[in-house]
N, C-alpha and C positions, 0 to 999 in steps of 0.2 A: 649379318653379311652370309650370303651364299659364294659357296666356291664350287666352280666346274670341275666335273670329273669325268673322265672318258675311258678310265681303267676297265678293261673287261678281262677276268682271270683266265678265260678260255682263249684269250689272244696271245699266241704266242710271242707276237713281236711289241706287246703293249710294254709301257713303261714298268720298271721294277716295282714291285709291290713294298709299301712302307711297314715299317715295323710297329708305330704308334704315331698318334697325333698329339698335340698339346690339347688343354680342354676348350680353346676356341676353336680348333680345328685349322687355325692359319698356318702353323707349322708341321710338317711331317718328319718322322725321323726313319732314316734307312738303318740297314743294319751294319753297314761299312763304319768301320772304326778308324777315325783320323789321328787318334793318339789316346794312350792311356799311361795314366800314373798311379801312384799308390793310393790315391784318394778317388780319382774320376776317372770316368771315360768320356770321350768326346766324339761323337758320330757326326756322319755328313747330314745334312737335313735340308730342307727347302722351305722358303717363305712363298706360299702359294699367293700372297697378295701381291708382295713387290715382283715375284718371278725370279727370284734369286736364291743361290745356295748359301747356307748359313752353318753354323756349328752348333750341335745340341749338346751341352755338358750335361751330365747325369752323375750323381752321386748316390750310392746307395746308403740310406741311413741306418739300416740294420746292423752294419758292422760297428757303430759308433754308438750302439743304444746304453752303453756304460761309460761313454766318454763325452761328457757335457762340452769339455774345452775343445775339442775337436768339432763338435756340430756347432759351437759359437764362432769357432775360425771359419768355418765352412759359409755361414750365414754373414758373416762379416765380409768376405770375399764377394759376394753377391751384392750386399748394400753398398759396398765402396764401388763396384763397377756401375752399379745404377747411378751414382752420383757424377760420374765422369764424361766429359765431353771434349775430346782432343783427338786429333787424326792419328796420333801416335800412341794412342791407348786402345787396346782391343773395346770395340763397344758392346755394351749388353743391350739387347733389344727388348727382353721380355725373361719373365722368373715366374716360378711357381713350386708350391710344395706338394708333392702327389704323395698325399696321406695315405691313399688304399695301398699303393705299392712302396711306399716309405722311401721315396727317393726325393731329392732335391734337384730340380731342372732347371738350367737357363740357358738362352738362346744368346750368341754372340757372332760377331763377325768371324768370318773363316778366311785364314790365309792359307791358300791351298798349296804354297810353295813350302809349307813347314815352318820349323824354327831355324833361326839365322845360323847356328852351330852347323846343322845339318847341309843347309844350303851352302855355306862356305866350303865345307868340304865336299860338295858335288862339283862346285865351280872353283877350282883351284887357281886358274889365271883370273885374278881380279884385280883393278887398277886402284891406286891411290885414291883416286877421285871417288870411286865408287865406295869404298871404304869410310872415307870422311862424310860421303852422303848419309850413309847408315848410320855413322857415330853422331851426326848432327841430329838426326830423326830421334835416335835413343836419347839423346841430351834434351831435345824439346819436351819428350815424353816425361822426363826426369824432372825439368823444370816445371812443367805443368803440375806434377803431383806435389812437389815441395811448396809450390804457390797457391795450391787448393787451400780452402778454408775448411775444417782445420787442415794443416798439413799432412801429408800422407809420405811415409816412408815405405818405399817398397819392400827392401830388407834381403831380397832374393834376386836381385838383380844379375842374370848371367845370359849367354847367348842361347842357352835352351828356353829361356822365357821371354825370348823377342822373336816375334814372328815376322814373315816377310811375305809379300806378294811379288811374286817373281817376274810377273809382266809388266809390271810399273814400278818395282824399287821401292815401292813404300814399306816402311817398317813400322811395328806396333809391339808395344811394350804388354806382356799379358802376365796370367799367372800372379794375381795377387793375393794369394792364400795366406801368405806371412806378412802381408802390409798392415802397418798400423797408423792410426791417426794420431797427431800430437799437436798440441797448440803453444810449441815451445819448450816443451818439457824435456826432460833427459830422460831417454829409455833405458831400460836395465835387462831385458830379456835376450839372453844370448842364442840366436835363431839365425838360418839360412844355410847357404852354401859354404862349407869351411873354405874351399879355394877362393871364393871371392870375399870374406868376410873381412871387413876392415879391424884393424888393432883394437879400436874401441869397442867393437862389439864382443872380442874377447874378453876386454875389460869389464863388459857389461854396462858401460855408460857411454851413451853415444846420442847424436842428433842425426838429421837428414843428411849431413854429408857422406855417411858411411855408403849412400848410394852413389855417389860420385868417385869414391874408391872404387867400388865394383865396377862402374862404368870403365874406368880406366884399364880394369883388366878384361873387360870386354872388347876394347879396342884392341889390347895386346893379344887376346885370343883370335880377332879377325884379321891381324895382321900376319901371325905366325902359324895359325891352325894349330895351336897347342894350347889346352887346358892349363892356367896357371897353377903353379906348383905340382904339376904332374910328376915330378920326381920324388916326391914325398909318398910314402906308402900308408902312412897314418894321419888321422887328424892331429896326433900330438906333434908330429914331425912338422906339419903345416903351423900349429900356433908357436912352436918354438921359433921357425923361422920368422913368421910374421912379427912375432913380439920382439925378436932381436933385431928387426929392421932389414932383414934379409929379402932382398927382391925375389921374383920368382926367375927361373933359369931361362924361361922363354924369354925374358927382356934383353938377354945378351944377344939374341938373335936379330934384333931389331937393329938395322943398320942406318936407317934414315934418321939423323939427327934431329929434326923437326918433330917426326913421330916420336921418337924416344923422348924428347923434352916434353911433349904434351902427356904423355903417359906418366911421366914422372911427375907432373904437376897434380895428377889425380891422386897419387899415391902417396902424397907428403901427408904428415900427420895433422890430423885435427888440433888446433885451430886455424893452421896455416892453410889448410886445403881448401881451394875456392869453391865456391857454389857453382851450381849447375847455369844459372844465369851469368855469371862471370866467365866460366869457361865458353859460353856460346859467342862471347865477344873476342876469343882467342885468335890471333892470326892464323893458328892451324886452320880455321875454317874458311880463310879468305879466297873468294872464288867458287865456293860451296853455294848453289842456289837452290833454295827448296821454296816450296808453294805454301808457306806458313798462312798467308793472306787468304786461302782459299775458304769459302764457306763450306761449313761441314753439316749444316743444317739438314741436308738432304739424308744422312744417315743415321740422323740421332732423333727422327719424329717417332719415339715410341713411347708406349704406357707399360704398366705392369699389372699383373693379374692378382697380386697378393702383397701383403705387407711383411717384410721381414725384419724380425724383432732385433 
């Protein structure tokens, strides 16, 4: 396939030059960084076939030359993203391993309004209806992960790993770097963001319901704009409170009994904790309409340029 280009480097009014292209020439990466973490950088990019902006995720593999577990984790994230097809999960359109530059690259949907934590801070006046809509979309994404075969546990669900398109209000779960597949097994790795970790993770014996616990704390943060257990200064303090059944201070700020009751349901100890599917039937979501029946096929017509081990 050929791609049209009208860029002239002598033209001062021409579109901004791109930094690099993917092996097929379909995706072009710009220098603007949309986000950066300890492992990867996310750049603004463009799909010249569809004519839409996308996110170019790039990981330098040089820094992990002696860390096989980290490289496996990175490839696992991309492999998981490739297998997922749900409107509340960030879609992965393409991926490749640039052996010459020693980078792992993958193209995903872009949510230009950023993550839900920063978006909520920016918009302080938000109705309970909007928060319920966001919460229901997150929960639908969690339900999809848990129903996937094999089941997928996110293990790091928090508001900084959930993204939003502000012009539509659509919410999508991302950052599956700590996710794990399970076929009903009990997992034992203590991993995640401490403020959002269920007591079973601290005990190193857990199932997918740990995501429901984290989801409940996401709702708490959306309501109060306070990170759970922010009163704690160390992980040890968080551990002591969580294992002692002490709820985060922010929960006392929730004055609506309906909201408080719903969050409490999410935070009960396993096995009494409800599943994501059960919570979607909760009266808390009565009157919250979503577009779950919409056809997602338009955004999921993608292929991949290489096989990830």
